[in-house]
SEKOLVEX-423433 format. One line per 3 residues: number of its first residue (from 1); their letters; for each residue x, z, y of N, C-alpha, C. Coordinates in pm, whole numbers. Layout:
N
NUM> A> X,Z,Y,X,Z,Y,X,Z,Y | ...
//
This chain:
287
1> MHT> -1546,-3086,4731,-1598,-3102,4595,-1482,-3128,4500 | -1476,-3052,4390,-1370,-3071,4292,-1395,-3195,4208 | -1286,-3257,4169,-1295,-3372,4080,-1286,-3323,3935
4> VTA> -1381,-3365,3853,-1379,-3330,3711,-1319,-3446,3633 | -1213,-3416,3557,-1147,-3518,3474,-1126,-3459,3335 | -1055,-3534,3252,-1025,-3484,3117,-929,-3366,3123
7> HAI> -860,-3350,3237,-757,-3246,3248,-790,-3138,3351 | -903,-3150,3420,-944,-3052,3521,-1095,-3039,3519 | -1144,-2918,3490,-1288,-2898,3477,-1330,-2772,3551
10> DID> -1459,-2760,3579,-1517,-2638,3634,-1582,-2561,3520 | -1559,-2430,3516,-1617,-2350,3408,-1683,-2226,3466 | -1764,-2162,3381,-1825,-2034,3418,-1830,-1948,3292
13> RSN> -1904,-1840,3298,-1908,-1746,3186,-1961,-1811,3059 | -2050,-1906,3072,-2116,-1965,2955,-2021,-2045,2867 | -1918,-2105,2926,-1828,-2187,2845,-1683,-2139,2849
16> FET> -1660,-2017,2899,-1524,-1966,2909,-1459,-1957,2770 | -1531,-1905,2673,-1477,-1887,2538,-1427,-2020,2481 | -1510,-2123,2493,-1474,-2253,2436,-1369,-2325,2518
19> AVL> -1392,-2331,2649,-1308,-2412,2737,-1171,-2351,2759 | -1161,-2218,2749,-1034,-2152,2778,-970,-2097,2650 | -1035,-2000,2587,-971,-1932,2475,-949,-2026,2356
22> EES> -1051,-2100,2318,-1034,-2190,2205,-942,-2308,2239 | -960,-2363,2358,-877,-2477,2398,-730,-2438,2409 | -703,-2311,2447,-563,-2268,2465,-488,-2260,2333
25> RKR> -559,-2271,2220,-490,-2278,2091,-433,-2417,2066 | -475,-2514,2148,-425,-2650,2137,-322,-2682,2246 | -348,-2629,2366,-257,-2652,2480,-280,-2539,2579
28> PVL> -183,-2510,2668,-205,-2405,2768,-322,-2439,2860 | -394,-2336,2903,-504,-2353,2998,-476,-2267,3120 | -475,-2329,3238,-459,-2257,3364,-597,-2236,3425
31> VDF> -634,-2110,3444,-764,-2077,3502,-742,-2043,3649 | -801,-2124,3736,-787,-2109,3881,-910,-2037,3936 | -895,-1908,3970,-1003,-1833,4034,-996,-1859,4184
34> WAP> -1102,-1916,4240,-1103,-1957,4380,-1240,-1923,4441 | -1253,-1947,4571,-1383,-1933,4640,-1386,-2031,4757 | -1504,-2079,4795,-1514,-2181,4900,-1461,-2135,5035
37> WCG> -1470,-2005,5066,-1427,-1954,5196,-1277,-1928,5203 | -1207,-1941,5091,-1066,-1900,5081,-973,-2014,5125 | -906,-1996,5239,-814,-2099,5289,-699,-2129,5194
40> PCR> -625,-2026,5143,-517,-2055,5049,-565,-2126,4922 | -691,-2100,4882,-746,-2169,4765,-754,-2319,4792 | -796,-2355,4914,-810,-2497,4950,-674,-2566,4952
43> ALT> -568,-2486,4971,-433,-2543,4967,-382,-2556,4824 | -410,-2456,4740,-354,-2453,4604,-428,-2544,4507 | -561,-2545,4512,-637,-2618,4410,-600,-2766,4403
46> PVL> -583,-2837,4517,-541,-2978,4507,-405,-2994,4440 | -316,-2898,4461,-184,-2902,4395,-202,-2892,4244 | -284,-2798,4202,-310,-2780,4059,-375,-2905,3999
49> ERL> -469,-2963,4072,-537,-3083,4023,-439,-3200,4010 | -352,-3213,4108,-253,-3321,4106,-160,-3304,3985 | -116,-3181,3961,-25,-3155,3850,-94,-3172,3715
52> AEA> -221,-3137,3708,-295,-3156,3583,-296,-3304,3544 | -314,-3391,3642,-311,-3534,3613,-169,-3581,3585 | -71,-3528,3659,68,-3570,3640,120,-3531,3502
55> YAG> 76,-3416,3451,121,-3371,3319,38,-3434,3207 | -62,-3511,3243,-137,-3597,3151,-187,-3526,3026 | -248,-3409,3048,-312,-3342,2935,-226,-3240,2862
58> RFL> -103,-3218,2907,-20,-3116,2840,-71,-2976,2871 | -153,-2962,2977,-227,-2838,3001,-362,-2876,3059 | -457,-2782,3050,-590,-2802,3108,-605,-2710,3228
61> LAR> -660,-2763,3337,-694,-2682,3453,-842,-2649,3447 | -874,-2520,3447,-1013,-2473,3442,-1039,-2392,3568 | -1131,-2440,3653,-1157,-2376,3783,-1278,-2284,3773
64> VNS> -1265,-2164,3830,-1375,-2067,3829,-1405,-2025,3972 | -1526,-2051,4018,-1571,-2003,4149,-1595,-1852,4135 | -1509,-1772,4193,-1517,-1627,4171,-1637,-1565,4241
67> DEN> -1692,-1630,4346,-1814,-1580,4409,-1933,-1593,4314 | -1940,-1705,4244,-2052,-1730,4153,-2032,-1665,4016 | -1908,-1621,3989,-1876,-1562,3859,-1800,-1431,3878
70> AEL> -1861,-1344,3958,-1794,-1218,3991,-1766,-1133,3867 | -1859,-1137,3773,-1841,-1056,3652,-1721,-1106,3570 | -1706,-1236,3562,-1593,-1294,3489,-1462,-1262,3560
73> AAA> -1460,-1273,3692,-1340,-1240,3768,-1303,-1093,3749 | -1403,-1004,3751,-1376,-861,3732,-1323,-834,3592 | -1377,-904,3494,-1335,-882,3354,-1188,-914,3335
76> FGV> -1135,-1007,3415,-995,-1044,3402,-908,-987,3514 | -961,-888,3583,-880,-814,3680,-839,-894,3802 | -923,-986,3846,-890,-1064,3966,-913,-977,4088
79> RGI> -807,-949,4163,-817,-863,4282,-792,-940,4411 | -735,-1056,4399,-712,-1140,4516,-711,-1285,4472 | -750,-1374,4561,-753,-1516,4528,-676,-1595,4633
82> PNV> -624,-1711,4591,-632,-1770,4458,-552,-1690,4355 | -607,-1683,4237,-539,-1617,4125,-542,-1714,4007 | -426,-1749,3959,-414,-1842,3845,-368,-1765,3723
85> KAF> -449,-1768,3619,-415,-1701,3494,-393,-1806,3386 | -281,-1795,3317,-246,-1892,3214,-275,-1834,3076 | -348,-1908,2995,-381,-1867,2858,-309,-1960,2760
88> DDG> -252,-1899,2659,-182,-1975,2557,-212,-1914,2421 | -253,-1998,2327,-283,-1954,2190,-384,-1839,2188 | -485,-1850,2274,-594,-1753,2274,-569,-1626,2352
91> KLA> -454,-1615,2417,-419,-1490,2488,-371,-1520,2630 | -390,-1420,2718,-335,-1430,2853,-183,-1425,2845 | -117,-1528,2898,29,-1538,2884,103,-1509,3013
94> DEF> 45,-1543,3129,115,-1525,3257,14,-1546,3368 | 52,-1515,3491,-38,-1537,3605,40,-1530,3736 | -22,-1580,3841,32,-1560,3976,-84,-1556,4074
97> TGA> -59,-1496,4189,-160,-1485,4295,-103,-1544,4422 | -186,-1617,4496,-142,-1676,4622,-115,-1825,4605 | -102,-1892,4719,-80,-2037,4720,68,-2067,4714
100> LPE> 121,-2086,4593,262,-2119,4576,287,-2266,4611 | 409,-2299,4653,441,-2441,4676,444,-2516,4543 | 434,-2648,4552,422,-2728,4430,540,-2708,4335
103> GAV> 661,-2697,4387,778,-2678,4302,768,-2550,4220 | 721,-2443,4283,707,-2316,4212,598,-2323,4107 | 490,-2396,4137,382,-2413,4038,433,-2493,3919
106> RQF> 514,-2596,3947,572,-2674,3837,656,-2585,3746 | 738,-2499,3805,821,-2409,3725,735,-2317,3640 | 627,-2267,3699,533,-2180,3627,476,-2254,3506
109> IDR> 435,-2378,3526,375,-2457,3418,479,-2486,3310 | 600,-2525,3351,704,-2563,3255,739,-2447,3162 | 733,-2324,3215,763,-2207,3129,658,-2191,3019
112> LLP> 539,-2240,3045,428,-2221,2950,422,-2327,2841 | 473,-2445,2870,451,-2557,2778,522,-2532,2646 | 450,-2547,2537,512,-2522,2405,614,-2629,2371
115> SAA> 714,-2588,2294,816,-2682,2248,754,-2775,2142 | 828,-2878,2107,781,-2970,2002,763,-2895,1870 | 852,-2800,1843,842,-2722,1719,717,-2635,1721
118> ELK> 686,-2576,1836,566,-2491,1846,440,-2575,1829 | 440,-2696,1882,324,-2783,1864,303,-2815,1716 | 413,-2838,1645,401,-2863,1501,352,-2738,1429
121> RRE> 399,-2622,1473,353,-2497,1411,201,-2484,1426 | 149,-2515,1542,5,-2507,1564,-70,-2611,1481 | -9,-2728,1467,-68,-2832,1383,-77,-2782,1238
124> AKG> 28,-2714,1194,30,-2661,1057,-76,-2554,1038 | -96,-2469,1138,-200,-2365,1128,-337,-2430,1111 | -360,-2540,1181,-487,-2611,1168,-504,-2668,1028
127> AFA> -396,-2726,974,-404,-2783,838,-430,-2674,736 | -365,-2561,752,-384,-2450,658,-526,-2396,665 | -578,-2386,788,-715,-2338,806,-816,-2432,741
130> RGD> -782,-2561,734,-870,-2659,669,-854,-2659,517 | -760,-2579,467,-741,-2569,323,-632,-2658,267 | -556,-2725,354,-451,-2815,307,-315,-2745,321
133> AAA> -287,-2655,227,-165,-2576,235,-40,-2662,218 | -45,-2762,133,72,-2847,110,110,-2923,237 | 10,-2977,306,38,-3048,431,92,-2952,536
136> ALA> 34,-2832,544,79,-2732,640,225,-2697,616 | 263,-2683,489,402,-2648,456,497,-2759,497 | 458,-2883,473,544,-2997,511,563,-3002,663
139> ILE> 456,-2977,737,466,-2978,884,558,-2865,932 | 546,-2747,870,630,-2634,908,777,-2659,875 | 801,-2727,766,941,-2759,731,1002,-2851,837
142> AAQ> 922,-2944,889,970,-3031,997,994,-2950,1123 | 904,-2854,1152,922,-2768,1269,1047,-2683,1255 | 1073,-2632,1133,1191,-2548,1110,1320,-2627,1129
145> AME> 1316,-2757,1095,1434,-2842,1117,1466,-2854,1265 | 1361,-2852,1350,1382,-2857,1495,1434,-2725,1549 | 1381,-2613,1494,1417,-2479,1542,1454,-2393,1422
148> PND> 1577,-2406,1371,1614,-2338,1246,1604,-2186,1252 | 1615,-2127,1371,1615,-1981,1382,1482,-1923,1430 | 1378,-2004,1433,1249,-1957,1482,1180,-1872,1375
151> DAI> 1174,-1739,1399,1118,-1648,1300,968,-1667,1280 | 896,-1709,1385,752,-1730,1371,724,-1841,1271 | 805,-1946,1274,787,-2056,1179,822,-2008,1038
154> KLD> 928,-1929,1026,966,-1877,893,855,-1791,834 | 795,-1708,918,688,-1621,869,566,-1703,827 | 531,-1805,904,421,-1894,866,451,-1962,732
157> RAE> 574,-2008,716,612,-2073,590,602,-1975,474 | 647,-1852,495,643,-1753,388,499,-1725,345 | 408,-1715,442,267,-1692,409,209,-1806,324
160> ILH> 243,-1928,361,189,-2042,287,253,-2052,149 | 383,-2026,140,449,-2026,9,384,-1923,-84 | 352,-1808,-29,284,-1705,-109,147,-1756,-155
163> ALG> 75,-1819,-64,-58,-1873,-99,-47,-1979,-208 | 65,-2050,-213,86,-2153,-314,145,-2097,-443 | 165,-1965,-449,219,-1903,-569,369,-1911,-581
166> RAT> 437,-1945,-473,584,-1957,-474,645,-1830,-414 | 627,-1719,-488,661,-1587,-436,810,-1570,-410 | 896,-1625,-498,1041,-1608,-481,1088,-1670,-350
169> EAQ> 1038,-1790,-319,1076,-1856,-194,1022,-1780,-73 | 899,-1728,-86,842,-1649,24,925,-1524,49 | 966,-1458,-59,1047,-1337,-46,1181,-1368,21
172> ALL> 1240,-1481,-15,1368,-1521,45,1354,-1543,195 | 1244,-1606,238,1223,-1628,381,1204,-1496,455 | 1133,-1401,394,1118,-1269,457,1254,-1205,478
175> GEL> 1345,-1228,385,1479,-1171,397,1560,-1231,510 | 1518,-1346,562,1589,-1410,673,1539,-1366,810 | 1426,-1294,814,1367,-1258,943,1453,-1156,1017
178> GPL> 1455,-1169,1150,1524,-1073,1234,1446,-943,1245 | 1509,-838,1303,1444,-707,1309,1313,-704,1386 | 1301,-783,1492,1175,-785,1568,1064,-850,1487
181> ALR> 1095,-960,1420,994,-1028,1339,948,-940,1223 | 1037,-859,1170,1000,-771,1059,899,-665,1102 | 891,-640,1233,793,-543,1283,656,-606,1304
184> DPR> 646,-737,1289,518,-805,1298,428,-756,1185 | 305,-713,1214,216,-667,1107,198,-769,995 | 205,-899,1030,192,-1001,925,304,-990,824
187> AGR> 426,-960,872,540,-946,781,520,-828,688 | 470,-717,742,445,-599,660,341,-626,553 | 232,-693,592,126,-723,495,177,-817,386
190> LRA> 254,-918,426,304,-1013,328,402,-946,232 | 488,-859,286,583,-787,201,509,-705,96 | 402,-637,139,323,-556,46,252,-643,-57
193> ELA> 193,-755,-12,123,-844,-104,219,-898,-211 | 340,-936,-167,438,-988,-263,479,-881,-363 | 495,-758,-314,533,-649,-404,427,-625,-510
196> FAQ> 300,-622,-470,192,-599,-566,174,-720,-658 | 199,-840,-607,184,-960,-689,284,-963,-804 | 394,-889,-788,497,-886,-892,472,-778,-997
199> APD> 355,-712,-988,322,-610,-1088,316,-673,-1227 | 380,-611,-1329,379,-670,-1464,237,-679,-1519 | 211,-788,-1592,77,-807,-1647,81,-823,-1799
202> DVS> 184,-761,-1863,195,-771,-2008,89,-687,-2079 | 28,-591,-2005,-82,-511,-2060,-208,-550,-1983 | -319,-569,-2054,-441,-611,-1987,-496,-501,-1898
205> LAD> -574,-542,-1799,-637,-447,-1709,-727,-351,-1786 | -802,-405,-1882,-892,-320,-1961,-814,-214,-2039 | -697,-252,-2093,-616,-155,-2168,-564,-45,-2075
208> LEQ> -523,-82,-1954,-475,18,-1859,-588,113,-1821 | -706,60,-1797,-820,146,-1764,-853,242,-1878 | -844,191,-2001,-870,276,-2117,-766,386,-2129
211> RVR> -639,352,-2105,-532,453,-2113,-555,564,-2012 | -596,527,-1891,-618,628,-1787,-739,715,-1822 | -842,655,-1879,-961,733,-1918,-928,834,-2028
214> TRP> -851,790,-2126,-825,876,-2242,-706,969,-2221 | -614,930,-2133,-497,1015,-2106,-478,1028,-1954 | -558,1109,-1889,-554,1120,-1742,-417,1160,-1687
217> ADL> -335,1227,-1768,-204,1270,-1720,-98,1161,-1732 | -133,1043,-1784,-38,932,-1798,-20,864,-1662 | 77,914,-1586,95,864,-1450,155,723,-1448
220> DAR> 230,688,-1551,280,550,-1559,164,452,-1568 | 64,487,-1648,-53,400,-1661,-131,395,-1531 | -144,511,-1465,-216,514,-1336,-146,424,-1234
223> LAL> -14,434,-1228,59,353,-1130,45,204,-1161 | 58,168,-1288,42,27,-1325,-98,-22,-1294 | -199,62,-1321,-337,25,-1292,-359,8,-1142
226> ARR> -306,100,-1062,-321,91,-917,-259,-37,-863 | -142,-71,-913,-74,-191,-864,-149,-318,-906 | -210,-316,-1023,-291,-430,-1064,-416,-443,-977
229> YAA> -480,-330,-950,-596,-333,-860,-555,-391,-723 | -443,-344,-670,-398,-390,-538,-368,-539,-541 | -308,-588,-650,-277,-731,-661,-405,-814,-659
232> ERR> -515,-755,-710,-644,-824,-710,-727,-793,-585 | -665,-723,-490,-728,-686,-363,-847,-592,-383 | -844,-515,-489,-943,-410,-512,-881,-280,-459
235> YEP> -884,-267,-327,-800,-167,-262,-850,-23,-280 | -981,-3,-281,-1028,135,-293,-994,195,-430 | -1022,127,-541,-980,186,-668,-828,201,-679
238> ALE> -753,111,-616,-607,126,-616,-566,254,-543 | -625,277,-427,-593,397,-350,-634,523,-425 | -747,517,-494,-793,635,-568,-695,672,-679
241> QLL> -644,573,-752,-546,601,-857,-416,656,-797 | -373,597,-687,-249,643,-623,-264,785,-570 | -380,818,-517,-404,953,-467,-398,1054,-582
244> QIV> -451,1017,-698,-445,1106,-813,-300,1131,-856 | -216,1030,-841,-73,1047,-873,-10,1147,-777 | -38,1132,-649,18,1225,-549,-27,1368,-578
247> RAD> -154,1384,-610,-206,1518,-640,-144,1577,-765 | -115,1491,-864,-61,1541,-990,88,1572,-980 | 163,1482,-915,309,1502,-909,364,1420,-793
250> RRF> 387,1486,-683,436,1419,-563,569,1346,-590 | 651,1400,-679,785,1342,-701,786,1232,-806 | 672,1202,-867,670,1104,-975,722,968,-928
253> ADD> 817,913,-1008,873,778,-983,918,762,-838 | 993,861,-791,1048,855,-655,938,842,-550 | 836,928,-563,727,934,-465,646,804,-463
256> AGR> 628,744,-582,562,613,-590,417,618,-543 | 347,730,-569,208,738,-526,193,723,-377 | 268,802,-302,259,797,-156,309,663,-102
259> KNM> 422,615,-153,480,490,-102,386,372,-124 | 321,369,-240,230,258,-266,103,271,-183 | 60,393,-155,-54,410,-65,-21,354,73
262> LAV> 100,383,122,139,332,253,142,179,253 | 184,120,141,185,-26,131,43,-82,138 | -53,-16,74,-192,-61,81,-245,-46,224
265> FEL> -209,65,291,-252,82,430,-201,-34,516 | -77,-77,488,-20,-188,565,-100,-316,541 | -145,-337,418,-227,-453,387,-360,-449,460
268> LGD> -421,-331,463,-554,-317,521,-551,-317,674 | -446,-262,734,-440,-246,879,-494,-111,922 | -450,-66,1037,-485,68,1085,-633,86,1111
271> EHE> -705,-22,1142,-845,-10,1181,-942,-9,1063 | -894,-38,945,-985,-46,830,-1034,93,791 | -1161,103,753,-1219,233,721,-1150,299,603
274> LTG> -1104,221,505,-1035,279,391,-902,340,432 | -835,279,530,-708,335,579,-731,474,638 | -831,486,724,-861,616,783,-899,719,679
277> KYR> -986,681,588,-1034,773,485,-920,823,398 | -839,731,348,-735,772,253,-610,829,322 | -589,800,448,-483,871,521,-517,1021,527
280> RLL> -645,1051,555,-685,1192,561,-673,1259,424 | -713,1188,318,-702,1245,184,-556,1263,143 | -472,1168,182,-330,1181,151,-268,1299,223
283> AAA> -302,1314,351,-249,1428,429,-291,1559,364 | -416,1568,322,-464,1692,257,-390,1718,126 | -363,1611,50,-291,1626,-77,-147,1670,-55
286> LH> -87,1624,52,53,1658,79,70,1798,136 | -35,1846,202,-19,1974,274,-116,2080,222
//
């Protein structure tokens, strides 16, 4: 019989989402797929339970009887037991199969444990989600002091600075990111948001709309209107104006119509229906 404690629990399909995926956003969760008839399982599970108590809550051990939860085991590709799958921040991070000795299990766990800076980063995400952007920023600044070169912390800070209206500081942090971090979709979206947020607002939106209605060939007005729409997250009318620019003059303002459409696609993401629709319309306009 397994011992249930604050650091070691039995789970099944009904509470997997909460006990594993959600909990792993706070600390790593090791999911032990076992079965009563499995000899190596009887050797490994006590080791895992002992370490769960020794680490005093730095990770959670979640045990799954694979005989009683065959569908759950199949969903996670369990082909042999014991199989330990480690979840971190809502995602599968690592795994091993077989009864490893305690030293090897310790090494496996130690690789998973977040640094002090990462724990602060997660704390900041929670504060931001609760609507306390100022507190989140202060926590991230403390995390950055611990890990000055951590690009994930820099990107989080840049997002919050943008949310607080501090665009210049957010832009500066984006400029510090390494090449791998710049490929993060979040970096692309933030870069596009900052670019559209800097659209001049010396002419009112109503005046720009009137100019486009009365002078359809005024591509400067169309571009300014599209960028204002995008800054207000009115993406479909922004894309429509940009598409009209591409159709009228592909070379206008150094291909501004197409380039700004691509920036909006980056904001929306590849799966958004507007991205698919206007990618097809753009391709037709270009060819």
